[in-house]
C-alpha positions as CSV (number, residue, x, y, z in Angstrom):
1,M,-8.8,44.4,86.0
2,S,-10.2,41.1,84.8
3,S,-9.7,42.6,81.2
4,L,-6.8,41.1,79.3
5,L,-5.4,45.0,79.5
6,G,-4.9,43.8,83.3
7,H,-2.4,41.5,82.7
8,R,1.1,42.9,83.0
9,N,2.7,42.3,80.2
10,S,-0.3,42.2,77.6
11,L,0.2,46.4,76.9
12,V,4.1,47.2,77.0
13,F,4.9,50.5,76.1
14,S,7.3,50.1,73.0
15,H,8.0,53.1,70.8
16,M,7.0,56.9,70.5
17,G,7.3,59.2,67.5
18,F,7.3,62.9,67.0
19,Y,7.3,65.2,64.4
20,V,10.0,67.4,63.8
21,R,11.1,70.5,61.4
22,D,14.6,69.2,60.6
23,L,14.8,65.2,59.6
24,E,18.3,65.0,58.7
25,K,19.7,67.1,62.3
26,M,17.1,65.2,64.5
27,A,18.3,62.0,62.9
28,R,22.0,62.9,64.0
29,F,21.4,64.0,66.9
30,Y,19.9,60.7,68.8
31,K,22.4,58.8,66.5
32,E,25.4,60.4,67.3
33,V,24.7,62.0,70.3
34,M,22.4,59.6,72.1
35,C,24.1,56.7,70.3
36,F,20.4,55.1,68.8
37,F,20.5,53.5,65.9
38,E,18.6,54.0,62.4
39,T,17.2,50.4,61.5
40,D,14.8,52.2,58.7
41,R,13.6,55.2,56.7
42,G,11.6,56.0,54.2
43,D,8.2,57.7,53.0
44,L,4.9,57.7,53.7
45,G,3.0,59.7,51.5
46,P,4.4,62.9,52.5
47,V,5.9,62.4,55.6
48,Q,9.5,61.0,55.6
49,L,10.3,58.6,58.8
50,V,13.1,57.8,60.3
51,F,13.1,54.7,62.5
52,L,15.4,54.5,65.7
53,S,16.4,51.6,69.1
54,R,18.9,50.9,70.8
55,D,17.8,47.6,71.6
56,P,18.1,44.9,68.6
57,S,14.9,43.4,70.0
58,E,12.9,46.3,69.2
59,H,12.8,47.5,65.3
60,H,12.2,51.2,66.5
61,Q,12.0,52.7,69.8
62,V,11.9,56.5,68.6
63,V,10.8,57.4,65.1
64,L,11.7,60.5,63.6
65,A,8.2,62.4,61.4
66,T,8.4,65.1,59.0
67,G,6.0,68.1,59.9
68,R,6.0,70.0,62.7
69,P,4.8,73.4,62.2
70,A,7.6,76.0,62.1
71,D,5.4,78.0,63.8
72,L,4.5,75.8,66.9
73,A,5.6,78.2,70.3
74,F,6.8,75.2,72.0
75,S,7.3,71.6,72.0
76,V,4.6,69.5,73.0
77,I,6.3,67.2,74.5
78,N,6.7,67.1,78.2
79,Q,9.9,65.1,78.2
80,I,11.3,61.9,76.7
81,S,12.7,59.7,79.4
82,L,15.9,57.1,79.4
83,R,17.0,55.0,82.2
84,V,20.7,54.5,82.2
85,P,22.5,51.2,84.8
86,D,24.8,53.2,87.0
87,L,26.3,57.0,87.5
88,A,29.6,56.5,85.1
89,T,27.1,56.0,82.1
90,L,25.0,59.2,83.5
91,R,28.0,61.1,83.4
92,E,29.2,60.0,80.0
93,V,25.5,60.8,78.7
94,R,25.9,64.4,80.3
95,N,29.3,65.1,79.0
96,R,28.2,63.9,75.7
97,V,25.6,66.3,75.6
98,A,27.4,69.2,76.7
99,A,29.3,68.8,74.1
100,E,26.5,69.1,72.0
101,P,26.1,72.7,70.3
102,D,22.8,72.4,69.4
103,V,21.4,71.1,73.2
104,S,20.4,73.5,76.0
105,E,19.2,73.9,79.2
106,L,21.2,71.1,80.9
107,L,20.9,70.3,84.5
108,C,21.5,67.4,87.0
109,A,19.2,66.4,89.2
110,T,18.0,64.7,91.9
111,H,14.4,63.7,92.7
112,G,15.6,61.1,95.9
113,N,14.7,58.4,93.3
114,A,16.6,58.7,91.1
115,V,19.5,61.2,89.8
116,S,19.0,62.3,86.3
117,I,20.1,65.3,83.9
118,Y,17.5,66.9,82.0
119,F,18.2,69.1,78.4
120,R,17.0,70.0,75.1
121,D,17.5,68.5,71.8
122,P,18.4,70.6,69.1
123,E,14.1,71.3,68.1
124,G,13.6,72.1,72.3
125,N,12.2,68.5,73.0
126,R,13.1,68.0,76.5
127,L,14.7,64.7,77.5
128,E,15.7,63.3,80.9
129,V,18.3,60.7,81.0
130,F,17.9,59.0,84.7
131,M,19.2,56.8,87.0
132,D,16.8,54.5,89.5
133,M,17.8,54.9,93.2
134,P,16.8,51.4,95.5
135,W,14.4,53.6,97.2
136,Y,11.6,56.0,96.7
137,C,9.9,58.7,97.9
138,E,7.3,60.6,97.0
139,Q,7.0,63.2,94.0
140,P,7.3,65.3,92.7
141,L,10.6,66.3,94.4
142,R,13.9,68.1,92.7
143,E,17.5,69.3,94.1
144,A,20.0,70.3,91.7
145,I,23.3,67.6,92.2
146,D,26.6,67.8,91.2
147,L,27.6,64.9,89.3
148,D,31.3,65.1,89.5
149,Q,30.9,64.2,93.1
150,S,32.0,60.6,93.8
151,D,29.5,58.8,93.3
152,E,29.3,57.8,96.9
153,Q,28.2,61.4,97.7
154,V,25.7,61.8,94.9
155,M,24.3,58.6,96.5
156,A,24.5,59.9,100.0
157,Q,22.9,63.5,98.9
158,A,19.8,61.7,97.0
159,E,19.3,59.0,99.9
160,Q,19.2,61.7,102.4
161,L,16.9,64.1,100.6
162,A,14.8,60.7,100.0
163,R,14.8,60.2,103.6
164,S,13.8,63.4,104.3
165,R,10.4,63.0,102.9
166,P,7.2,60.8,104.9
167,Q,7.3,58.2,102.6
168,F,10.7,56.9,102.3
169,Q,11.0,53.0,101.7
170,S,12.6,50.9,99.9
171,R,11.7,50.7,95.9
172,A,11.2,47.2,96.6
173,Q,8.1,48.0,99.0
174,W,6.9,51.0,97.0
175,Q,6.7,48.1,94.0
176,A,5.2,45.5,95.8
177,R,2.5,47.7,96.8
178,M,2.2,49.4,93.6
179,E,1.8,45.8,92.5
180,G,-1.0,45.0,94.8
181,L,-3.0,48.0,93.6
182,M,-2.7,47.5,90.4
183,G,-4.1,43.8,90.7
184,Y,-0.8,41.9,90.0
185,G,-1.0,38.7,91.6
186,A,-4.0,38.8,92.6
């Protein structure tokens, strides 16, 4: 990777936008349930836009745009993933989401290298909220987990699953290997 794009900070993911059917319902969900802040809104030609962020250094991390076809058979978004720093925050998000009547398919899982909740927003887009574990194991891998257990029990279950995989290693080892493979530090 000799080009400018080969440098770590030259191409950084910033935000995403997606089409919605009911702009106000979706804006309410992302603001009230997912705690995003509305930074702007307006029209761009016939499209109405709502800009949302949880980071004061980012004008927007999510853009909701009118225009999603009513007859779309399924959501073309596989998932929108958000990282949290700890299990307490993950549980708080799970509880907020579970109380929302327009949310469906809520499930808690561990991938060995992360603990996640998955659910569908009011228009069926799948979201994942997750906490990274301090180790790596190959993916895909998913096992149900009870987040009402103690932090120690949740961590132990995730670690046991990760350790059962042949490529188990610390996250730091995995990251160092990825940096080498991606040509960082060279």
